[in-house]
N, CA, C and O atoms as CSV, one atom per row, in Angstrom:
chain,resi,resn,atom,element,x,y,z
A,1,UNK,N,N,-1.434,1.270,261.264
A,1,UNK,CA,C,-1.057,-0.097,261.536
A,1,UNK,C,C,-1.213,-0.384,263.028
A,1,UNK,O,O,-0.785,0.411,263.865
A,2,UNK,N,N,-1.825,-1.518,263.356
A,2,UNK,CA,C,-2.042,-1.901,264.741
A,2,UNK,C,C,-0.846,-2.653,265.295
A,2,UNK,O,O,-0.275,-3.521,264.635
A,3,UNK,N,N,-0.484,-2.308,266.506
A,3,UNK,CA,C,0.579,-3.060,267.181
A,3,UNK,C,C,-0.079,-4.122,268.039
A,3,UNK,O,O,-1.003,-3.837,268.801
A,4,UNK,N,N,0.396,-5.326,267.914
A,4,UNK,CA,C,-0.178,-6.388,268.730
A,4,UNK,C,C,0.488,-6.370,270.100
A,4,UNK,O,O,1.693,-6.154,270.228
A,5,UNK,N,N,-0.326,-6.602,271.106
A,5,UNK,CA,C,0.196,-6.623,272.483
A,5,UNK,C,C,1.037,-7.873,272.663
A,5,UNK,O,O,0.648,-8.978,272.287
A,6,UNK,N,N,2.191,-7.658,273.247
A,6,UNK,CA,C,3.068,-8.803,273.505
A,6,UNK,C,C,2.585,-9.525,274.749
A,6,UNK,O,O,2.377,-8.917,275.799
A,7,UNK,N,N,2.412,-10.821,274.615
A,7,UNK,CA,C,2.036,-11.627,275.766
A,7,UNK,C,C,3.298,-12.150,276.421
A,7,UNK,O,O,4.242,-12.573,275.753
A,8,UNK,N,N,3.291,-12.110,277.740
A,8,UNK,CA,C,4.439,-12.650,278.464
A,8,UNK,C,C,4.404,-14.160,278.315
A,8,UNK,O,O,3.431,-14.811,278.697
A,9,UNK,N,N,5.451,-14.700,277.768
A,9,UNK,CA,C,5.516,-16.155,277.593
A,9,UNK,C,C,5.889,-16.796,278.915
A,9,UNK,O,O,6.844,-16.386,279.575
A,10,UNK,N,N,5.134,-17.790,279.285
A,10,UNK,CA,C,5.372,-18.512,280.524
A,10,UNK,C,C,6.008,-19.840,280.173
A,10,UNK,O,O,5.400,-20.659,279.485
A,11,UNK,N,N,7.234,-20.063,280.642
A,11,UNK,CA,C,7.857,-21.352,280.355
A,11,UNK,C,C,7.032,-22.489,280.946
A,11,UNK,O,O,6.560,-22.397,282.079
A,12,UNK,N,N,6.863,-23.549,280.184
A,12,UNK,CA,C,6.030,-24.668,280.636
A,12,UNK,C,C,6.672,-25.467,281.756
A,12,UNK,O,O,6.008,-26.264,282.418
A,13,UNK,N,N,7.966,-25.252,281.969
A,13,UNK,CA,C,8.634,-26.002,283.027
A,13,UNK,C,C,8.763,-25.186,284.315
A,13,UNK,O,O,9.578,-25.514,285.177
A,14,UNK,N,N,7.959,-24.121,284.448
A,14,UNK,CA,C,8.009,-23.275,285.633
A,14,UNK,C,C,6.762,-23.486,286.475
A,14,UNK,O,O,5.646,-23.475,285.957
A,15,UNK,N,N,6.954,-23.678,287.773
A,15,UNK,CA,C,5.853,-23.822,288.713
A,15,UNK,C,C,5.577,-22.435,289.302
A,15,UNK,O,O,6.489,-21.777,289.802
A,16,UNK,N,N,4.332,-22.001,289.241
A,16,UNK,CA,C,3.950,-20.701,289.783
A,16,UNK,C,C,3.305,-20.898,291.143
A,16,UNK,O,O,2.274,-21.561,291.258
A,17,UNK,N,N,3.907,-20.326,292.164
A,17,UNK,CA,C,3.419,-20.474,293.532
A,17,UNK,C,C,3.140,-19.111,294.137
A,17,UNK,O,O,3.911,-18.168,293.961
A,18,UNK,N,N,2.030,-19.022,294.850
A,18,UNK,CA,C,1.719,-17.833,295.642
A,18,UNK,C,C,1.482,-18.287,297.062
A,18,UNK,O,O,0.687,-19.191,297.319
A,19,UNK,N,N,2.179,-17.654,297.978
A,19,UNK,CA,C,2.010,-17.960,299.394
A,19,UNK,C,C,1.365,-16.755,300.050
A,19,UNK,O,O,1.934,-15.664,300.065
A,20,UNK,N,N,0.176,-16.960,300.589
A,20,UNK,CA,C,-0.561,-15.900,301.269
A,20,UNK,C,C,-0.282,-15.995,302.758
A,20,UNK,O,O,-0.516,-17.033,303.376
A,21,UNK,N,N,0.220,-14.902,303.335
A,21,UNK,CA,C,0.553,-14.843,304.755
A,21,UNK,C,C,-0.075,-13.587,305.345
A,21,UNK,O,O,-0.652,-12.772,304.624
A,22,UNK,N,N,0.040,-13.438,306.662
A,22,UNK,CA,C,-0.461,-12.233,307.333
A,22,UNK,C,C,0.625,-11.708,308.259
A,22,UNK,O,O,0.735,-12.133,309.409
A,23,UNK,N,N,1.410,-10.799,307.757
A,23,UNK,CA,C,2.454,-10.195,308.568
A,23,UNK,C,C,3.624,-11.131,308.826
A,23,UNK,O,O,3.838,-12.105,308.105
A,24,UNK,N,N,4.362,-10.816,309.856
A,24,UNK,CA,C,5.572,-11.564,310.211
A,24,UNK,C,C,5.314,-12.511,311.386
A,24,UNK,O,O,6.126,-12.581,312.308
A,25,UNK,N,N,4.209,-13.228,311.363
A,25,UNK,CA,C,3.885,-14.159,312.434
A,25,UNK,C,C,4.790,-15.387,312.341
A,25,UNK,O,O,5.337,-15.671,311.275
A,26,UNK,N,N,4.951,-16.111,313.439
A,26,UNK,CA,C,5.784,-17.324,313.391
A,26,UNK,C,C,5.332,-18.329,312.333
A,26,UNK,O,O,6.166,-18.937,311.662
A,27,UNK,N,N,4.010,-18.511,312.175
A,27,UNK,CA,C,3.509,-19.452,311.158
A,27,UNK,C,C,3.831,-18.965,309.747
A,27,UNK,O,O,4.181,-19.761,308.875
A,28,UNK,N,N,3.713,-17.677,309.529
A,28,UNK,CA,C,4.009,-17.115,308.204
A,28,UNK,C,C,5.486,-17.286,307.870
A,28,UNK,O,O,5.833,-17.710,306.767
A,29,UNK,N,N,6.349,-16.960,308.816
A,29,UNK,CA,C,7.788,-17.095,308.593
A,29,UNK,C,C,8.187,-18.545,308.389
A,29,UNK,O,O,9.043,-18.853,307.559
A,30,UNK,N,N,7.552,-19.446,309.160
A,30,UNK,CA,C,7.839,-20.876,309.004
A,30,UNK,C,C,7.397,-21.367,307.632
A,30,UNK,O,O,8.103,-22.149,306.996
A,31,UNK,N,N,6.235,-20.915,307.171
A,31,UNK,CA,C,5.728,-21.334,305.857
A,31,UNK,C,C,6.662,-20.880,304.742
A,31,UNK,O,O,6.934,-21.641,303.813
A,32,UNK,N,N,7.153,-19.655,304.824
A,32,UNK,CA,C,8.074,-19.138,303.804
A,32,UNK,C,C,9.352,-19.955,303.791
A,32,UNK,O,O,9.820,-20.373,302.732
A,33,UNK,N,N,9.912,-20.180,304.960
A,33,UNK,CA,C,11.161,-20.944,305.075
A,33,UNK,C,C,10.983,-22.382,304.596
A,33,UNK,O,O,11.807,-22.899,303.842
A,34,UNK,N,N,9.902,-23.022,305.038
A,34,UNK,CA,C,9.648,-24.413,304.641
A,34,UNK,C,C,9.439,-24.539,303.140
A,34,UNK,O,O,9.940,-25.477,302.520
A,35,UNK,N,N,8.709,-23.606,302.554
A,35,UNK,CA,C,8.444,-23.675,301.118
A,35,UNK,C,C,9.721,-23.508,300.297
A,35,UNK,O,O,9.937,-24.235,299.327
A,36,UNK,N,N,10.558,-22.561,300.680
A,36,UNK,CA,C,11.813,-22.367,299.955
A,36,UNK,C,C,12.685,-23.616,300.041
A,36,UNK,O,O,13.302,-24.021,299.055
A,37,UNK,N,N,12.730,-24.215,301.213
A,37,UNK,CA,C,13.528,-25.433,301.399
A,37,UNK,C,C,12.985,-26.584,300.556
A,37,UNK,O,O,13.755,-27.313,299.930
A,38,UNK,N,N,11.671,-26.749,300.537
A,38,UNK,CA,C,11.049,-27.822,299.758
A,38,UNK,C,C,11.300,-27.619,298.267
A,38,UNK,O,O,11.648,-28.565,297.561
A,39,UNK,N,N,11.128,-26.409,297.793
A,39,UNK,CA,C,11.338,-26.140,296.364
A,39,UNK,C,C,12.790,-26.371,295.969
A,39,UNK,O,O,13.063,-26.933,294.909
A,40,UNK,N,N,13.715,-25.947,296.805
A,40,UNK,CA,C,15.132,-26.135,296.495
A,40,UNK,C,C,15.523,-27.612,296.514
A,40,UNK,O,O,16.338,-28.049,295.701
A,41,UNK,N,N,14.946,-28.379,297.433
A,41,UNK,CA,C,15.311,-29.790,297.572
A,41,UNK,C,C,14.585,-30.703,296.599
A,41,UNK,O,O,15.186,-31.624,296.046
A,42,UNK,N,N,13.294,-30.457,296.383
A,42,UNK,CA,C,12.467,-31.443,295.706
A,42,UNK,C,C,12.024,-31.086,294.301
A,42,UNK,O,O,11.705,-31.977,293.514
A,43,UNK,N,N,11.998,-29.817,293.970
A,43,UNK,CA,C,11.441,-29.454,292.677
A,43,UNK,C,C,12.465,-29.588,291.564
A,43,UNK,O,O,13.481,-28.892,291.573
A,44,UNK,N,N,12.213,-30.478,290.598
A,44,UNK,CA,C,13.108,-30.596,289.458
A,44,UNK,C,C,12.877,-29.461,288.462
A,44,UNK,O,O,13.655,-29.269,287.527
A,45,UNK,N,N,11.796,-28.714,288.677
A,45,UNK,CA,C,11.442,-27.632,287.775
A,45,UNK,C,C,11.819,-26.289,288.392
A,45,UNK,O,O,12.060,-26.188,289.595
A,46,UNK,N,N,11.867,-25.271,287.555
A,46,UNK,CA,C,12.053,-23.911,288.055
A,46,UNK,C,C,10.755,-23.491,288.716
A,46,UNK,O,O,9.678,-23.975,288.366
A,47,UNK,N,N,10.869,-22.592,289.670
A,47,UNK,CA,C,9.645,-22.118,290.295
A,47,UNK,C,C,9.708,-20.611,290.497
A,47,UNK,O,O,10.773,-20.019,290.673
A,48,UNK,N,N,8.527,-20.022,290.464
A,48,UNK,CA,C,8.404,-18.597,290.730
A,48,UNK,C,C,7.523,-18.465,291.963
A,48,UNK,O,O,6.365,-18.883,291.964
A,49,UNK,N,N,8.082,-17.884,293.001
A,49,UNK,CA,C,7.389,-17.759,294.276
A,49,UNK,C,C,7.034,-16.301,294.526
A,49,UNK,O,O,7.886,-15.415,294.457
A,50,UNK,N,N,5.777,-16.075,294.813
A,50,UNK,CA,C,5.295,-14.743,295.160
A,50,UNK,C,C,4.672,-14.840,296.547
A,50,UNK,O,O,3.759,-15.635,296.770
A,51,UNK,N,N,5.171,-14.027,297.480
A,51,UNK,CA,C,4.621,-13.999,298.829
A,51,UNK,C,C,3.722,-12.768,298.919
A,51,UNK,O,O,4.153,-11.644,298.660
A,52,UNK,N,N,2.469,-13.003,299.291
A,52,UNK,CA,C,1.494,-11.921,299.395
A,52,UNK,C,C,1.100,-11.754,300.856
A,52,UNK,O,O,0.563,-12.670,301.479
A,53,UNK,N,N,1.376,-10.572,301.388
A,53,UNK,CA,C,1.062,-10.261,302.782
A,53,UNK,C,C,-0.338,-9.659,302.835
A,53,UNK,O,O,-0.556,-8.523,302.414
A,54,UNK,N,N,-1.275,-10.433,303.355
A,54,UNK,CA,C,-2.660,-9.985,303.416
A,54,UNK,C,C,-2.878,-8.912,304.472
A,54,UNK,O,O,-3.917,-8.252,304.472
A,55,UNK,N,N,-1.916,-8.727,305.371
A,55,UNK,CA,C,-2.014,-7.632,306.332
A,55,UNK,C,C,-1.843,-6.295,305.603
A,55,UNK,O,O,-2.409,-5.280,306.008
A,56,UNK,N,N,-1.056,-6.310,304.525
A,56,UNK,CA,C,-0.836,-5.095,303.732
A,56,UNK,C,C,-1.859,-4.942,302.615
A,56,UNK,O,O,-2.191,-3.822,302.230
A,57,UNK,N,N,-2.363,-6.062,302.091
A,57,UNK,CA,C,-3.327,-6.046,300.987
A,57,UNK,C,C,-4.513,-6.949,301.329
A,57,UNK,O,O,-4.661,-8.014,300.730
A,58,UNK,N,N,-5.361,-6.545,302.284
A,58,UNK,CA,C,-6.455,-7.429,302.723
A,58,UNK,C,C,-7.496,-7.722,301.643
A,58,UNK,O,O,-8.172,-8.749,301.709
A,59,UNK,N,N,-7.636,-6.850,300.662
A,59,UNK,CA,C,-8.637,-7.074,299.613
A,59,UNK,C,C,-8.307,-8.303,298.764
A,59,UNK,O,O,-9.198,-8.890,298.151
A,60,UNK,N,N,-7.041,-8.688,298.726
A,60,UNK,CA,C,-6.639,-9.845,297.915
A,60,UNK,C,C,-7.160,-11.157,298.494
A,60,UNK,O,O,-7.266,-12.147,297.770
A,61,UNK,N,N,-7.484,-11.181,299.780
A,61,UNK,CA,C,-8.002,-12.405,300.392
A,61,UNK,C,C,-9.326,-12.800,299.755
A,61,UNK,O,O,-9.507,-13.952,299.362
A,62,UNK,N,N,-10.243,-11.862,299.652
A,62,UNK,CA,C,-11.537,-12.195,299.040
A,62,UNK,C,C,-11.410,-12.319,297.534
A,62,UNK,O,O,-12.075,-13.147,296.912
A,63,UNK,N,N,-10.556,-11.496,296.952
A,63,UNK,CA,C,-10.345,-11.526,295.513
A,63,UNK,C,C,-9.818,-12.883,295.037
A,63,UNK,O,O,-10.192,-13.359,293.965
A,64,UNK,N,N,-8.952,-13.497,295.838
A,64,UNK,CA,C,-8.336,-14.776,295.471
A,64,UNK,C,C,-8.909,-15.948,296.254
A,64,UNK,O,O,-8.370,-17.054,296.203
A,65,UNK,N,N,-10.000,-15.712,296.979
A,65,UNK,CA,C,-10.716,-16.743,297.736
A,65,UNK,C,C,-9.828,-17.451,298.745
A,65,UNK,O,O,-9.788,-18.681,298.801
A,66,UNK,N,N,-9.119,-16.663,299.541
A,66,UNK,CA,C,-8.259,-17.202,300.596
A,66,UNK,C,C,-9.038,-17.139,301.904
A,66,UNK,O,O,-9.424,-16.060,302.353
A,67,UNK,N,N,-9.267,-18.300,302.514
A,67,UNK,CA,C,-10.068,-18.371,303.737
A,67,UNK,C,C,-9.225,-18.598,304.985
A,67,UNK,O,O,-9.687,-18.317,306.091
A,68,UNK,N,N,-8.019,-19.091,304.837
A,68,UNK,CA,C,-7.142,-19.369,305.970
A,68,UNK,C,C,-5.715,-18.983,305.583
A,68,UNK,O,O,-5.368,-18.947,304.402
A,69,UNK,N,N,-4.908,-18.701,306.577
A,69,UNK,CA,C,-3.517,-18.350,306.296
A,69,UNK,C,C,-2.603,-19.104,307.253
A,69,UNK,O,O,-2.998,-19.385,308.384
A,70,UNK,N,N,-1.416,-19.429,306.830
A,70,UNK,CA,C,-0.882,-19.303,305.491
A,70,UNK,C,C,-1.528,-20.294,304.520
A,70,UNK,O,O,-1.884,-21.412,304.892
A,71,UNK,N,N,-1.669,-19.855,303.265
A,71,UNK,CA,C,-2.194,-20.694,302.186
A,71,UNK,C,C,-1.242,-20.611,301.000
A,71,UNK,O,O,-0.839,-19.529,300.574
A,72,UNK,N,N,-0.897,-21.775,300.482
A,72,UNK,CA,C,-0.057,-21.862,299.292
A,72,UNK,C,C,-0.950,-22.228,298.121
A,72,UNK,O,O,-1.746,-23.163,298.208
A,73,UNK,N,N,-0.818,-21.484,297.015
A,73,UNK,CA,C,-1.595,-21.761,295.803
A,73,UNK,C,C,-0.615,-22.013,294.659
A,73,UNK,O,O,0.233,-21.176,294.351
A,74,UNK,N,N,-0.752,-23.181,294.039
A,74,UNK,CA,C,0.008,-23.469,292.823
A,74,UNK,C,C,-0.930,-23.229,291.659
A,74,UNK,O,O,-1.892,-23.971,291.459
A,75,UNK,N,N,-0.641,-22.175,290.882
A,75,UNK,CA,C,-1.530,-21.844,289.763
A,75,UNK,C,C,-1.094,-22.503,288.459
A,75,UNK,O,O,-1.935,-22.790,287.607
A,76,UNK,N,N,0.178,-22.743,288.292
A,76,UNK,CA,C,0.695,-23.452,287.121
A,76,UNK,C,C,1.712,-24.477,287.569
A,76,UNK,O,O,2.472,-24.194,288.496
A,77,UNK,N,N,1.769,-25.607,286.989
A,77,UNK,CA,C,0.883,-26.144,285.954
A,77,UNK,C,C,-0.499,-26.452,286.536
A,77,UNK,O,O,-0.649,-26.690,287.735
A,78,UNK,N,N,-1.487,-26.439,285.666
A,78,UNK,CA,C,-2.852,-26.736,286.084
A,78,UNK,C,C,-2.973,-28.214,286.394
A,78,UNK,O,O,-2.217,-28.991,285.810
A,79,UNK,N,N,-3.838,-28.653,287.243
A,79,UNK,CA,C,-4.879,-27.921,287.922
A,79,UNK,C,C,-4.326,-27.110,289.098
A,79,UNK,O,O,-3.245,-27.389,289.615
A,80,UNK,N,N,-5.100,-26.102,289.501
A,80,UNK,CA,C,-4.723,-25.281,290.648
A,80,UNK,C,C,-4.794,-26.137,291.898
A,80,UNK,O,O,-5.720,-26.930,292.074
A,81,UNK,N,N,-3.803,-25.968,292.764
A,81,UNK,CA,C,-3.785,-26.710,294.030
A,81,UNK,C,C,-3.579,-25.737,295.171
A,81,UNK,O,O,-2.832,-24.767,295.039
A,82,UNK,N,N,-4.248,-25.993,296.307
A,82,UNK,CA,C,-4.109,-25.150,297.491
A,82,UNK,C,C,-3.703,-26.011,298.679
A,82,UNK,O,O,-4.225,-27.107,298.884
A,83,UNK,N,N,-2.767,-25.493,299.447
A,83,UNK,CA,C,-2.311,-26.165,300.655
A,83,UNK,C,C,-2.359,-25.137,301.779
A,83,UNK,O,O,-1.823,-24.037,301.644
A,84,UNK,N,N,-2.999,-25.494,302.883
A,84,UNK,CA,C,-3.148,-24.587,304.012
A,84,UNK,C,C,-2.252,-25.048,305.153
A,84,UNK,O,O,-2.180,-26.240,305.451
A,85,UNK,N,N,-1.574,-24.105,305.786
A,85,UNK,CA,C,-0.751,-24.416,306.952
A,85,UNK,C,C,0.667,-23.905,306.786
A,85,UNK,O,O,0.979,-23.208,305.820
A,86,UNK,N,N,1.528,-24.261,307.742
A,86,UNK,CA,C,2.907,-23.750,307.728
A,86,UNK,C,C,3.852,-24.586,306.868
A,86,UNK,O,O,5.057,-24.331,306.840
A,87,UNK,N,N,3.312,-25.577,306.170
A,87,UNK,CA,C,4.066,-26.405,305.216
A,87,UNK,C,C,5.193,-27.193,305.887
A,87,UNK,O,O,6.208,-27.493,305.260
A,88,UNK,N,N,5.006,-27.522,307.157
A,88,UNK,CA,C,6.041,-28.252,307.889
A,88,UNK,C,C,6.045,-29.746,307.571
A,88,UNK,O,O,7.055,-30.415,307.790
A,89,UNK,N,N,4.937,-30.278,307.059
A,89,UNK,CA,C,4.893,-31.689,306.675
A,89,UNK,C,C,5.358,-31.794,305.215
A,89,UNK,O,O,4.564,-31.684,304.280
A,90,UNK,N,N,6.641,-32.005,305.057
A,90,UNK,CA,C,7.266,-32.004,303.734
A,90,UNK,C,C,6.615,-32.999,302.790
A,90,UNK,O,O,6.360,-32.671,301.631
A,91,UNK,N,N,6.341,-34.204,303.262
A,91,UNK,CA,C,5.751,-35.234,302.398
A,91,UNK,C,C,4.403,-34.786,301.833
A,91,UNK,O,O,4.134,-34.973,300.647
A,92,UNK,N,N,3.563,-34.199,302.675
A,92,UNK,CA,C,2.254,-33.750,302.204
A,92,UNK,C,C,2.382,-32.620,301.195
A,92,UNK,O,O,1.621,-32.564,300.228
A,93,UNK,N,N,3.331,-31.724,301.407
A,93,UNK,CA,C,3.521,-30.602,300.482
A,93,UNK,C,C,4.031,-31.110,299.138
A,93,UNK,O,O,3.568,-30.665,298.088
A,94,UNK,N,N,4.978,-32.035,299.166
A,94,UNK,CA,C,5.531,-32.596,297.929
A,94,UNK,C,C,4.431,-33.286,297.130
A,94,UNK,O,O,4.351,-33.123,295.913
A,95,UNK,N,N,3.590,-34.048,297.803
A,95,UNK,CA,C,2.471,-34.715,297.128
A,95,UNK,C,C,1.452,-33.681,296.663
A,95,UNK,O,O,0.934,-33.777,295.550
A,96,UNK,N,N,1.162,-32.700,297.502
A,96,UNK,CA,C,0.194,-31.672,297.161
A,96,UNK,C,C,0.610,-30.840,295.953
A,96,UNK,O,O,-0.230,-30.442,295.146
A,97,UNK,N,N,1.904,-30.580,295.834
A,97,UNK,CA,C,2.412,-29.821,294.695
A,97,UNK,C,C,2.637,-30.706,293.477
A,97,UNK,O,O,2.934,-30.216,292.387
A,98,UNK,N,N,2.494,-32.015,293.673
A,98,UNK,CA,C,2.666,-33.002,292.607
A,98,UNK,C,C,4.083,-32.986,292.044
A,98,UNK,O,O,4.285,-33.067,290.833
A,99,UNK,N,N,5.055,-32.881,292.939
A,99,UNK,CA,C,6.443,-32.964,292.490
A,99,UNK,C,C,7.069,-34.285,292.907
A,99,UNK,O,O,8.236,-34.542,292.612
A,100,UNK,N,N,6.297,-35.125,293.594
A,100,UNK,CA,C,6.830,-36.415,294.023
A,100,UNK,C,C,7.043,-37.355,292.845
A,100,UNK,O,O,8.007,-38.122,292.838
A,101,UNK,N,N,6.162,-37.312,291.846
A,101,UNK,CA,C,6.314,-38.203,290.690
A,101,UNK,C,C,7.553,-37.832,289.891
A,101,UNK,O,O,8.232,-38.706,289.351
A,102,UNK,N,N,7.847,-36.550,289.814
A,102,UNK,CA,C,9.048,-36.107,289.101
A,102,UNK,C,C,10.301,-36.566,289.851
A,102,UNK,O,O,11.301,-36.937,289.237
A,103,UNK,N,N,10.236,-36.539,291.173
A,103,UNK,CA,C,11.387,-36.992,291.959
A,103,UNK,C,C,11.561,-38.503,291.824
A,103,UNK,O,O,12.689,-38.995,291.786
A,104,UNK,N,N,10.447,-39.245,291.751
A,104,UNK,CA,C,10.537,-40.693,291.607
A,104,UNK,C,C,11.196,-41.062,290.286
A,104,UNK,O,O,12.022,-41.972,290.237
A,105,UNK,N,N,10.836,-40.360,289.213
A,105,UNK,CA,C,11.448,-40.669,287.924
A,105,UNK,C,C,12.905,-40.242,287.897
A,105,UNK,O,O,13.724,-40.859,287.215
A,106,UNK,N,N,13.231,-39.188,288.636
A,106,UNK,CA,C,14.607,-38.720,288.720
A,106,UNK,C,C,15.468,-39.749,289.463
A,106,UNK,O,O,16.589,-40.048,289.053
A,107,UNK,N,N,14.916,-40.288,290.573
A,107,UNK,CA,C,15.683,-41.259,291.346
A,107,UNK,C,C,15.703,-42.625,290.661
A,107,UNK,O,O,16.620,-43.411,290.897
A,108,UNK,N,N,14.715,-42.924,289.822
A,108,UNK,CA,C,14.684,-44.204,289.116
A,108,UNK,C,C,15.801,-44.289,288.083
A,108,UNK,O,O,16.254,-45.380,287.739
A,109,UNK,N,N,16.242,-43.132,287.590
A,109,UNK,CA,C,17.297,-43.147,286.586
A,109,UNK,C,C,18.677,-43.368,287.202
A,109,UNK,O,O,19.641,-43.666,286.496
A,110,UNK,N,N,18.764,-43.219,288.526
A,110,UNK,CA,C,20.044,-43.444,289.201
A,110,UNK,C,C,20.198,-44.929,289.501
A,110,UNK,O,O,19.218,-45.579,289.865
A,111,UNK,N,N,21.402,-45.485,289.359
A,111,UNK,CA,C,21.604,-46.893,289.691
A,111,UNK,C,C,21.494,-47.091,291.199
A,111,UNK,O,O,21.982,-46.275,291.980
A,112,UNK,N,N,20.851,-48.177,291.596
A,112,UNK,CA,C,20.674,-48.481,293.016
A,112,UNK,C,C,21.692,-49.526,293.430
A,112,UNK,O,O,22.005,-50.445,292.673
A,113,UNK,N,N,22.199,-49.373,294.630
A,113,UNK,CA,C,23.110,-50.377,295.189
A,113,UNK,C,C,22.267,-51.446,295.864
A,113,UNK,O,O,21.532,-51.157,296.808
A,114,UNK,N,N,22.368,-52.640,295.398
A,114,UNK,CA,C,21.608,-53.739,295.998
A,114,UNK,C,C,22.578,-54.810,296.446
A,114,UNK,O,O,23.546,-55.130,295.756
A,115,UNK,N,N,22.304,-55.347,297.595
A,115,UNK,CA,C,23.143,-56.420,298.105
A,115,UNK,C,C,22.769,-57.714,297.391
A,115,UNK,O,O,21.591,-58.033,297.232
A,116,UNK,N,N,23.776,-58.441,296.971
A,116,UNK,CA,C,23.523,-59.698,296.259
A,116,UNK,C,C,23.161,-60.776,297.275
A,116,UNK,O,O,23.791,-60.896,298.326
A,117,UNK,N,N,22.123,-61.564,296.938
A,117,UNK,CA,C,21.719,-62.655,297.812
A,117,UNK,C,C,22.555,-63.881,297.485
A,117,UNK,O,O,22.763,-64.218,296.320
A,118,UNK,N,N,23.020,-64.529,298.516
A,118,UNK,CA,C,23.854,-65.715,298.300
A,118,UNK,C,C,23.066,-66.970,298.470
A,118,UNK,O,O,23.609,-68.065,298.324
């Protein structure tokens, strides 16, 4: 009797992120810190973050087509998106990761305080 290989089920509500850095440089540390802050503040979904140090594993740069560092790659949900830099521009990262639309729908469900015109 054949045993079928179990496939790891990936929850559809999980964002898969890989951040490629090179050692403990100021830009690398800033990118890690900025990304964690953005995900905690803006992502309505769960996320899985993997930090890959290309100083320790240089072969992964060519294997994953990384040309600049730091580089953030969102592999799930598709399409794949890449963002290069220290991720300090929060607005660009939120748009790049496509989590701004989820935040807009989240804030639309909250009642807004509007001043009445007399």
